[in-house]
N, C-alpha and C positions, 0 to 999 in steps of 0.2 A: 504494500500500500504506500509506504514512504517513497519508494523508488518511482512509483507512478506519479506521485505529486511533484517530485523533483523534475522528472521528465516533462510533465505538462508545463510546469513553471518555466523551464528552460526553453521549450518550444515557443511558448507565449512571449517570452522576453526577446527571443531571436526574431519573431515575427514583428513585434513592436519596433525593434531596432531597424529592421528592413524597411518598414513603413516610414519611419523618421528619415532615414537616409534617402529614400525615394522622394519624400516631400522636399528635402533640401535640394536635391538635384533639380526638381521641377521649379522650385523658387529661383535657383541660380540661372537656369535657362530662361525663365520669364524675365528676370531682371536684365540679363544680357540683351535680350530682344528689345526691351524698352530703352536701354541705353543706346543701342545701335539706332533705333528709330529716332531718338532725340538728337543724336549726332548728325543725322541727315538734315534735320531742320536747322541746326546750328551751322552746318556747312553751307546750306543755302543762304542763310542770313549773312554770313561772312562774305560770300561771293557777291550778293546783291549790294552789300555795303561797299565793297571794293569797286564795283561797277559805278555806283553813285559817286564815289570819290574821284574816279577817273573822269567822269562827266563834268564834275565841278572843276577839276584842273583844266580840262579843255575849254570850259567856259570862262576861266580866269577868276573864279570865285575863291579858290584856295591858293 
């Protein structure tokens, strides 16, 4: 009886650990995707800013 409880507890603990590790992997992948998505918008903003700066230089404003 004691060995059965130890085995059940060990399997339950291992299953919980696997679920936690899987959740962390999913969270890391999701955060990586969000950061990449935000970087695209930042890159676009910087490019548009540089284009505006060049237009201002050509117009003699800066």
